[in-house]
N, C-alpha and C positions, 0 to 999 in steps of 0.2 A: 535622499542621501544626507542632506544636511541635518533634518531632523534626527536620523540615525547618529550622526556624529554627536550632535548636541547631547543626545540621551547618554552617549558614552562618556562625555566630558562631565555630565552631571553626576556620574556615578564616582562614588569616594575611592580615592587611592588606596591600595592595600596599605600603604604605609601609615596612614591616618587611621585606617580601620584597626591595623593592630595596636596602634598607639591608643586608641579609644578603648578598646577591649582590655588591654592591661591597666589602663587608668580606672576604668569601670570597676575591674575586678579588686584594685586596691581600695576604691571607696567602698564597695560592698563589704570587704573585710574588715574596714575601720568601723563601719556602721555596725557589724555584727559584734566586734569586740566591744563597742560602746554600749550596746544593749545589755550585753551578758556580763560585762565587768563594772559598769557604773549603774544603770538604770536596776538591774535585778541582783546586784551585789548584796544588799540587805536581805532580800528574800532567798537567795542561796545559803547564806551564812546562816540564817536561822533554820532553814531545812536540815543543813548537815548537823548542826549542834542538836537539834531535837532528835534525829535518827541516832545521833551517838549516845544521847540519853535514854532513849527507849531500848537500844542495845544492852547498855551497861546494866539497866534495870533487869532485863531477862538473864543477863549473867549472874548478876549479883544472886537472884533468887534460885539460880540452879547451884550456886556454890553453897547456899545456906541450906538447901535441900539434900545436898550430898553428904552434909556432916564432916567435911573435912577439918583437920586440926588447925591447918594454917588459913582459915577461911578469912580472918581478919586480915591478914597480910595481902592475901588476893584481892580483897576488896580495896583495901589502900592503893594496891597498884592500878586497880581499875580506875579508881577516883583521881590517881594521880596521872595517868596516861591520858585521860579524857578530860582534864581539867573540869572536874565535877565534884559535887557535894554528895556523899551518900550517908543516909541516918537510918539504922534500924532500930525500931523500939517494939515494945510490946504495945498491946491494944489499949493500954492507959497511957501511953506517951513515954514511958520511961526507956531512957536510951540503952540499948543493947551493944550498939557499936556505932561510931560515927567516923567518917572520914571526909575531911573538908580541904579541898583544894581550889577553892575560889575564894578571891581576895574579899575580905569583909563578910564572909558568909556567916550567917546566923542559924544555919540548920540545926546546930547542937543545942542551941538556946531558943528554940521556937517557942512561943508562947502556947500555953495549954489550950486556949481558945482556938488559935489557929491550927494547931494539930488536929484537934477534935473535928474542925471543919474539913480538913483534908480526909480525915478518917471517914467521917461521913459522906463525903463525895465518892469515896472509893466503894463503900457498901451500896450506896443507892445505884451505882453503874456497874454492878456484878463483880466487884473486887479490884477493880483497876479504874484509875482515873487519870487523867491529864490535864493540867490547869496551867495556862499560859498568861502572863503577865505581860500586858504592853502599855506602857505610859501608866495611866491611872485606871485603865481598864482591864477587867479580868475576864478573859475570853476562854470558855471551855469547848472544846470540840465536839464532846458529847452532848453536853446540856449546858445552856446559860444559868449561871448561878450567880449569888451576890457576892461582893467582895468579902475575903475573909475578914473577921473581926479585927478591929485595931487594938493593939496591946493596951493593958490596963494604964501603963504611964502615959500614953497618948490620949486616953480619955479624960485624963485630969487636966488637959490643956484647955486654954479658952477656946470657944467655937472656931474664931478666925485662924488661931494657931492649928486646931485639929484639922481644919480644911486645908491648910497649907502643908501640914504633915502627911496628909493623905496624897496629895499633888506631888510632893517630893519623893514620897515612897515609891510612887508610880513611875517617877522620871529616875530614880535612883538607878535602877537597872532593870532591864528587861529578861524575864527567865521563865522557864518552864519547870514545872515540877511534875514528875511521874510518880504515882502513889500507886502500890499494889499489896493486897492483904494476902498473906500466905500461912502455910502450916508446915512447920519443920518435922512433923510425926508426933510431936509433944505438945505445942502450943502454938496460937496465931501470933504471927508478928506481922508489923508494918514497915514496908520497905519504902523509902523516898529517895528520890533521886533529882537532884536540882542542877539543870543546865544553864549555866549564866549567858543569856544572849545579850552580851555586852553592845551597846549602842555603837554602830559603825560608821555614823554621820560624818564624824571627823575623817576616817579613812576614807570615805566615798569622795569627801571634798579634796583630800590630798590626791587620790587617784584621779579625780576629774580635771584638776590643774595639771598634773602631769600629762594626762591623756590628751589634753588640749594640745601641749606643746609636741607630745609624740606624733599626733595627727599631722600637724603643721610640717613636721620634720619629714615622716613619712611621704605626704601628698607631695612635697619638693623632690624627695629622692624618687619616688614612684613616676613623676613627671620627667626626671631625667633619664631614669631606666627605662621607661615606656618609649620615650623619644629614641635612645640609643638602639634597642632592641627592635623597634619598628623600622629604623634604617638599616639595621644588620639583616633582618629578616627579609625586608622587601628590596635589600640593594641588587641582589643578583636577579630577581623577578624583572625589576625595571629595565635593568641591562638586557635581559634576554627579549624583553617587550620591545626596546629599541631597536635591537638586531633583528627582530622578526618584522618591524616595519619597513626596515632597508630591504629584507628578503622580498616583502610583498612588492615593493616598487621595482624589483627585477635586478637587485644587486646580490647577485649569486656568490659572490667572493666574501660576504659578510661571515663574521665567526661568532659563534656564541659561546661565550667564557665563563658561564655560570658554574662555580665549582664549590660553593659554600656548603650545599646540603646534597645527600646524595640523589634525591628527587630532582633536584636543579641540576646537578651534573648530568645525570641520565637524560633529562629533558634536552639540555644543551647538546649532548652527543647525538640524540636523535635528531634535532633540527640542523646539526651540522651535517648529519648523514642525508637529511632531505633536501638541505641546500645543494649539496653536491649532486644527487640524483636530479633535482630540478635542472641544474645547469647543464647535465647531460640530455635530460628530456629537451631542454631548449634546443640544444645542438641536435638532437634528433629531428624536432620538429623544422627546423630551419633547412636540414637536410632532406627532410620528407617533401617540404614545400619546392624545393629545388629540383628534386627528383621527378616528382609528379608534374610539376609544370612542365619539366623537360620531356617526359614521355607523353604528354597530352600535345605539347606544342609540335615534337617532331613529326607525328603521323599526320597532325591537322596541316601542317606546312605541305607535306608532301603531296596529301590530296589536292590541297589547293593549286600548289605548283603542276601537278599532272593535268589537273582538270582545266586549268588556263592554257596550259599548252595544247591541249587537245581542242579547246575552242578557238585559239587564236592562230595557231599553226597548221597550214594544211598537212596532212599526211601522218600527224600525231595520234590520230584516233585509232591506234593499234591495240589489238589484245593484250599485249605486253604492258602498255600503260594502263588500261583497264583492270588489269590484274594486280598492278601496284596499288591502284586506289582501292581496289576490293581488300588486299591483305591489310592496308594501313586501317582500313575501316574496321576490319575484323579485329585488328589490335587494339583499337579505341574500344570498341564493344567488350572485349575481354576484360581490358583495365577497368572499365565501369563496372563489369559485372564481378570482378574479384573485389572491387572497394565496396560494392555492395553486400556481397558476401561475408566479407569480414566484418562489416559494420553490424550485420545481422546475427553473426557469430557471437561477437563480443557484446552484443545487447542481450542475448540469451533468447532471440525470438524463434530461431531455427530449431526444429525438433528431430530427432533421429527417426528414420524409418527403418527399423530392424528387420532384417531378413537373415536366412542361413543361405550361404553361396559359397562357390569355390574361389577361394581367395587366388589359386595359383592360375587358373584360368584367366580372373580378372587382371592380374599383373601381365599376362601375356597377350591379352586384349589392349592394354595400355602401351605395350611395346611396339604394337603392329602400327601404331600412330606415328611412329619415328622411321618407318622404312625409307620414306622420301628423304629424310634428313641424313640418313645412312649411305643411300645412294649417292646423293648430291655433293654433300660435304665432308664424307669419308668418316663419320662417327661411327665407333663401335660400341654396342650396347648389348652387355652378355647377361643372361639370367641363368642362375644357377639354383637348382633345388633337388631334392632325392624324391620326393612323394608329394601328391596333391594334397592340399590342406583346405578343410572346410573351417568357416568361422560364422560367428553370429553378428552382425554389425549393419550399418547403412551402407549399402554397396556403392552408391554413387558417391557418397562423402568420402569412403576409404579410398575409391578410384582418383578422386581429386588429390589426396594425400600422396599416393604414388605417382601420379602424373606431376604434381609440383616438385616433389623431390627429385625426379629424373630430369625435369627442366633445369633445376638448381645446379644438379652435377654436370649437365651439359654446359651450362653457362660458365661454369668454374673449373671444367676439367683442363688437363695439362696439354701440351702441344700434341700429344698422342691420341687426343680425343676419345679417351677410353672411358666407359662408365659400366661399373659391375653392379648388378642387382644380384643379392642373395636371399634366399629363403631358408632360414634354420629352424629346427624344431629342438625344445628341449622341454621333456616332460609333456605337459598339456599347455605349453606356451610356443606360439610360432613369432619368431623374429625376423622383420623384414628390414634390410640393410641396403643402403645406396650409397656407392663408394665412388669417388673421382680419383683424379690423379694431379690435382692443382696444387696451387701454393700453400694450402692449408690454412688453418685460423690460429691466431694467437690466443692464450689462455685469457687474457684480459677481454678478448672480443667474443669468447665463446657464449656468455651469457646474454649477448644482445642480437645473435643472428637470427633469433626467431621474430625480431620487431619489424614492423612495417618498414621497408625501405632501406634498413640499415645494410651497409655495404662495408665489407672488410676493406676492400680498395676503395678509397675515397674518391678515386678517379672516375666519375661517372662514365660509364659506357653503354652503349644501348644493348640490351639482354637478347641473345641469340632465340632463346625461349621464354614464353611468359611474361610478366607484368612487374615483378619485383615485389609482389605481395604473397608470393607462394608459400614461403615458410612461415608467415603469420598466419596463414590460412591453414596451414598443417597443423600448427600448435594449436589452434583453436577448435578444430575438428578432432584431434586426439584428446584435448580435455572433455570434450564433449562425450566421448566414448570411455572416458577415465581410463585411458592407455598409457602405458609408460612410453617415454621417447627420450631422445637425447642427440648428442652429436659427439664425435670422436674426432680428434685432428691434431695433426703434427706437421709444424711447417716444413715445406719442402716436400711431403710425403701424402698430400691431398688429405679428404676429409671423408668421414663415414657417417651419414645420418641414419637413424633407427627407430622403429617403433615396434611394439609387442601387443599381440591380441591372444586371448584365449582361444584355444582350439574347441571347435564344436564336437562332442563326441557323439 
């Protein structure tokens, strides 16, 4: 038990679990934002700009092939919209149209040697080429080629200045040039689109600094929010748990008051109902123990008293005293048998022995057992029926049902000592009713009359017939037969217990 309690204590509280889950979610979210917004910002930026340039190249070629009159204005619009430089030339490098919307762009004044290099790249690659410039390196996706030749002016510089010029040209701007050779139906043209991949290092640095501050603020806020939410979410559950512990200690007056969420509210209502039912069950248990001990002690006391009297007193060894001992012994035997029967029925170990038999004759045989009671004590037990009925059921167990219902009616009938047994037929169903003329049962008590030793009159009195377990046995036998059953009662007018069985055709 101690080991089990230790394991329970070692488990993390729901409040801290919720807190950790929310905090972990915030950390993961920040990590994802850091990766995509900082680490790969440069890559994403270049990817998007390259895709825009490639799309613009395709659109420019389509515009030129269509031969529209306002082709130049549309090309200008595309270049301005995408912040691109577009150059359309003939195969000799003569400019046909130029649209430059990149700061310090030199596309319109591109040196002849560089143009020829681009042109050759496109011819070698089937009419299309893509050239990327990153730093002082030229990387071609389709083939690795040499750096385009330097302009003539740069070649006149001293060697050390020429190298410096090459390096600075590579660092000046990162760009991608898309080249396509096309024919508008009359002549070949070269279309070049330049997308400036502006270095974003400064932007990344700025974002990184901002993101550090944002991360600190978000983590602080997430700690507060996670803590508050965890307390809010777990508060009702913790209260319900504390109340459940009180219930487990036997405090049935405890109230479950969790109302924050629908599920918690439903759980609280269920546990409140369970607590009230447990309180009733505890009352029934105490009453059961009192009644059983009374019913066991009374016959045992009488047996011992009569036996000692017969032993110690001359002349007490009479047939009457022996009969009392025999009757009380039979009462004890019946009580034990009934307790065994109800235990077996509730455990489901008893099976039905189904047969087809005459139910009407079976009821009459039950009533024959009460002839002595009717003669000596003046009880009137009447049986009303119109015709004999056959049923398919366990004859002995249904016999027990009828016998126990009549015993119950005898014990609780009025001063007139009348009990009425009716057999009614409706369609293919036979209904057996047993009615007494007693004080009746309140509506609140009706659901509990089938429980073991439950008594409407809490003043315990010794039953005229039976052991006090009869109605519980009746209930379990009828459940075993899947038969309908019930009780109808009105205070001051007696009670009617009934059950129904299908008629055997």
